[in-house]
C-alpha positions in Angstrom: 21.2 -1.9 -18.4 25.0 -1.1 -18.8 27.7 -3.5 -17.4 28.7 -0.8 -15.0 25.3 -0.4 -13.5 24.7 -4.2 -13.5 27.9 -4.6 -11.4 26.4 -2.3 -8.7 23.4 -4.6 -8.2 23.6 -6.5 -4.9 24.6 -10.2 -5.6 21.5 -11.4 -3.8 19.3 -9.3 -6.1 21.0 -10.8 -9.1 20.5 -14.3 -7.7 16.8 -13.6 -7.0 16.4 -12.3 -10.6 18.0 -15.4 -12.1 15.7 -17.6 -10.0 12.6 -15.8 -11.2 13.7 -16.0 -14.8 14.2 -19.7 -14.4 10.7 -20.1 -12.8 9.2 -18.0 -15.6 10.8 -20.2 -18.3 9.4 -23.3 -16.7 6.0 -21.8 -16.4 5.9 -20.7 -20.0 6.9 -24.2 -21.1 3.9 -25.4 -19.3 1.7 -23.0 -21.4 1.1 -20.4 -18.8 1.0 -16.7 -19.7 1.5 -13.4 -17.9 -1.2 -11.2 -16.5 -1.2 -7.8 -15.1 -2.6 -7.3 -11.6 -3.7 -3.7 -11.1 -3.7 -2.0 -7.7 -5.8 1.1 -6.8 -4.0 4.3 -7.6 -4.6 8.0 -7.3 -4.6 11.0 -9.6 -4.7 14.8 -9.9 -5.6 17.2 -12.6 -3.9 16.1 -15.8 -2.1 13.0 -14.4 -2.6 9.5 -13.0 -0.3 7.4 -10.9 -0.8 3.9 -12.2 0.4 0.9 -10.0 0.2 -2.8 -10.7 2.3 -5.9 -11.2 3.0 -8.3 -14.0 2.8 -11.9 -12.8 2.5 -15.5 -13.9 -0.1 -16.8 -11.5 -0.3 -20.5 -10.7 -3.8 -22.0 -11.2 -5.8 -22.0 -8.0 -7.3 -25.4 -7.3 -11.0 -25.2 -6.5 -11.6 -26.0 -2.8 -13.9 -28.7 -1.8 -15.4 -26.4 0.7 -17.2 -23.4 -0.7 -16.1 -20.1 0.7 -12.8 -21.6 2.1 -10.2 -19.0 2.8 -6.8 -18.5 1.1 -3.6 -19.0 3.0 -1.1 -16.1 2.9 1.7 -18.1 1.2 -0.3 -18.3 -2.0 0.3 -14.6 -2.5 4.1 -15.2 -2.7 4.2 -18.1 -5.2 3.3 -16.0 -8.2 6.1 -15.4 -10.6 7.0 -11.8 -11.4 7.8 -11.0 -15.0 10.8 -8.7 -15.2 10.7 -5.7 -17.6 7.4 -6.7 -19.2 5.9 -4.3 -21.7 2.5 -3.1 -20.4 -0.2 -1.2 -22.3 -2.2 1.3 -20.3 -5.5 2.3 -22.0 -6.7 5.5 -20.3 -8.5 8.7 -21.4 -8.9 7.5 -25.0 -5.1 6.9 -25.4 -2.8 3.9 -25.1 0.5 4.3 -23.2 3.3 1.8 -23.4 5.3 1.4 -20.1 7.9 -1.2 -18.9 7.6 -2.9 -15.5 10.7 -3.0 -13.3 12.9 -6.0 -12.3 10.2 -7.2 -9.9 7.4 -6.9 -12.4 6.1 -3.8 -10.7 4.5 -0.9 -12.6 4.6 2.4 -10.9 4.3 5.3 -13.3 2.7 8.6 -13.9 0.6 8.9 -17.1 -0.8 12.1 -18.5 -4.6 12.0 -18.6 -7.6 14.2 -17.7 -10.2 12.3 -15.6 -13.2 13.5 -13.7 -12.9 13.7 -9.9 -13.7 10.6 -7.8 -13.2 6.9 -8.6 -12.6 6.2 -12.3 -11.6 3.1 -14.3 -9.2 2.3 -17.1 -7.6 -0.9 -18.4 -4.2 -2.4 -18.5 -3.0 -5.3 -20.7 0.2 -7.3 -21.3 1.3 -9.6 -24.1 -1.8 -8.8 -26.2 -4.1 -10.5 -23.8 -7.5 -9.4 -22.6 -7.3 -6.0 -20.9 -7.8 -5.9 -17.1 -9.9 -3.2 -15.4 -8.0 -0.9 -13.0 -9.3 1.8 -10.6 -7.9 5.2 -9.6 -9.2 7.9 -7.3 -8.9 11.4 -8.9 -8.5 14.3 -6.4 -10.4 17.4 -7.4 -8.9 20.8 -7.5 -9.7 22.6 -4.3 -9.5 19.5 -2.1 -7.6 20.4 1.1 -7.9 17.2 3.2 -6.6 13.6 2.8 -5.9 10.5 4.9 -2.8 8.4 4.9 -3.2 5.2 6.9 -0.7 2.5 7.9 -1.9 -1.1 7.7 0.0 -3.4 10.0 -1.4 -3.1 13.5 -3.3 0.0 12.5 -6.2 -1.5 10.5 -5.1 -5.1 10.7 -3.7 -6.9 13.8 -0.5 -8.5 12.6 2.0 -8.1 15.6 4.8 -6.9 13.4 7.9 -6.6 13.3 8.8 -9.9 15.2 10.0 -12.1 12.3 8.3 -15.3 13.2 5.0 -13.7 14.0 5.2 -11.7 10.8 5.9 -14.8 8.8 3.0 -16.7 10.4 0.6 -13.9 9.6 1.9 -13.4 6.1 2.4 -16.9 4.9 0.2 -19.2 7.1 -2.9 -17.6 8.5 -6.1 -17.9 6.5 -7.0 -14.5 5.1 -10.5 -14.8 6.7 -8.9 -15.2 10.1 -7.1 -11.9 10.0 -8.4 -9.5 12.6 -9.3 -5.9 12.1 -8.3 -3.3 14.7 -11.6 -2.5 16.6 -13.2 0.7 15.5 -10.8 1.6 12.8 -13.2 0.9 9.9 -15.8 3.2 11.6 -13.2 5.9 12.1 -12.0 5.9 8.5 -15.6 5.6 7.1 -16.6 8.7 9.1 -13.6 10.6 7.8 -14.7 9.7 4.3 -18.2 10.9 5.0 -17.0 14.1 6.5 -14.7 14.7 3.5 -16.3 12.9 0.5 -13.7 14.2 -2.0 -10.7 13.4 0.2 -8.2 10.8 -1.0 -7.5 7.8 1.3 -4.1 6.2 0.9 -3.1 2.9 2.6 0.7 3.3 3.0 2.4 0.1 4.2 5.7 -1.6 4.3 3.9 -4.8 3.3 4.8 -6.5 0.0 2.8 -6.0 -3.2 2.2 -9.7 -3.1 -0.4 -9.2 -0.4 -2.3 -6.4 -2.2 -5.2 -8.6 -3.5 -5.6 -10.1 0.0 -5.4 -6.7 1.6 -8.0 -5.3 -0.8 -10.4 -8.2 0.1 -9.7 -7.7 3.8 -10.6 -4.0 3.6 -13.7 -4.6 1.6 -14.9 -7.5 3.8 -14.4 -5.4 7.0 -16.1 -2.3 5.6 -13.0 0.0 5.3 -13.3 2.7 2.7 -11.6 2.1 -0.6 -8.3 3.8 -1.1 -5.1 3.9 -3.1 -2.5 1.3 -2.0 1.2 2.1 -1.8 3.1 -1.1 -0.8 6.6 -2.2 -1.6 8.4 -4.9 -3.6 9.5 -7.8 -1.4 13.1 -8.8 -1.4 16.6 -7.3 -2.0 17.3 -4.0 -3.7 20.2 -3.0 -6.0 22.5 -2.3 -3.1 21.1 -4.0 0.1 19.6 -7.2 1.3 16.1 -5.8 2.0 14.3 -2.6 1.3 14.0 0.1 4.0 10.4 0.3 5.1 11.1 3.7 6.7 12.5 5.2 3.5 9.5 3.7 1.5 7.1 5.5 3.7 9.0 8.8 3.9 9.6 8.9 0.1 5.9 8.3 -0.6 4.8 10.9 1.9 7.2 13.4 0.3 5.8 12.6 -3.1 2.2 13.1 -1.9 3.2 16.5 -0.5 4.8 17.5 -3.8 1.9 16.2 -5.9 -0.9 17.7 -3.8 0.6 20.9 -2.2 -2.8 22.2 -1.2 -3.8 19.0 0.7 -3.2 18.6 4.4 -3.0 15.0 5.5 -4.2 13.2 8.6 -1.5 10.6 9.2 -2.7 7.5 11.0 -0.3 4.8 12.3 0.7 2.9 15.4 3.4 2.8 18.0 4.6 -0.7 17.3 7.0 0.2 14.5 8.4 3.5 13.4 5.3 5.5 12.4 5.8 8.1 15.1 9.4 8.8 14.0 8.4 8.8 10.3 5.5 11.1 10.8 7.6 13.4 13.1 10.2 13.7 10.4 7.7 14.4 7.7 6.0 17.0 9.8 9.3 18.8 10.4 9.9 18.8 6.6 6.4 19.6 5.5 4.5 21.3 8.3 2.0 22.7 5.9 1.1 19.3 4.6 0.0 17.8 7.9 -3.5 18.3 9.3 -2.9 16.0 12.3 -1.4 12.7 13.5 -3.4 9.8 15.1 -1.4 7.0 16.7 -3.0 3.7 17.7 -1.3 2.5 20.9 -0.8 -1.3 20.9 -2.4 -3.3 23.6 0.2 -4.7 26.1 0.0 -8.2 24.7 0.3 -6.9 21.1 3.3 -4.8 22.2 5.0 -7.9 23.6 4.5 -9.8 20.4 5.7 -6.8 18.3 8.9 -6.5 20.3 7.8 -3.5 22.4 6.6 0.0 21.5 8.6 2.5 19.4 9.0 5.9 20.8 9.8 9.2 19.2 9.8 12.8 20.3 7.5 15.1 18.3 7.1 18.8 18.4 3.7 19.7 17.0 2.5 22.8 18.8 0.1 23.8 16.0 -0.6 20.3 14.6 -2.9 18.0 16.7 -1.2 14.8 17.8 -3.5 12.2 19.4 -3.3 8.6 20.5 -5.6 5.8 21.8 -5.8 2.0 21.8 -8.5 1.6 19.1 -10.5 3.4 16.5 -13.2 4.5 18.9 -10.7 6.2 21.2 -9.0 7.9 18.2 -12.3 9.1 17.0 -13.0 10.7 20.4 -9.6 12.4 20.5 -9.9 13.6 16.9 -13.3 15.0 17.7 -11.8 16.9 20.7 -9.3 18.6 18.4 -11.8 19.4 15.6 -10.5 16.9 13.0 -13.7 14.9 12.9 -17.3 15.6 13.5 -17.9 14.4 17.1 -21.7 14.1 16.7 
């Protein structure tokens, strides 16, 4: 990085980086090594989007109680390894990539894989490779699902800071509550469109990805790619823009899969309606429909109220309901799901 570009980095981002470098040195002096934590990705013909993170993970003490849950704060005490060299072994070839300042790997690799869920491996510092998964979208697929997480599949009562902190750092992961009916809705969409990609797009931090993956599996949600964000400051601001994170990834999906029309699922507690409206205006041919889960009155109070946004979607179905069963009924009425 040049001195000129380094000078542009927000001072808090530089401070955070120094803090993590100090933590990494201490951990390595204690004999700990880095590992790569892969996240489910997606792919098309001839390419794969690989996502993961390089971390030094503190040892997890064995609980005295079998099956005891994990507190959310444990997800945030791992140490990211900046600019780590990662080897991706896929399609009979090895690709060398470099993680970013936060240890995040998000790169596109040239590879030809069969449609459906496929596996490959990632490794760091010459250690044992770790298995990763990716969903390959077949040519000719015309439908996909993008689903928010907070208050759409999992009740979190965001964005009130104290409630968000409680849910993220304190609550036992087994105590997290799924939104009623959403798992059934998403599973039926998967059955109706077995080759369709499912993407969980959230403003949540990559730190919670392992917890989120276990939550989705435990509550019978269909497997899908995960697009989260790095927690903390950016080069030029205190914190990342969740809205820009979602919009940029939606635009990227539209560019990578121009033939796919996406069903966008979110809630009215944050900015999903405004984000989906903007994306719809920019890429009308990439949207099959929008389904908005309305927060219950108590949830809306905790979340600081409901967001509102005008949307003009004369030829794109836009439905809303308070839970997955209601959304399933509304989507059945507009022909986006088999009502039987």
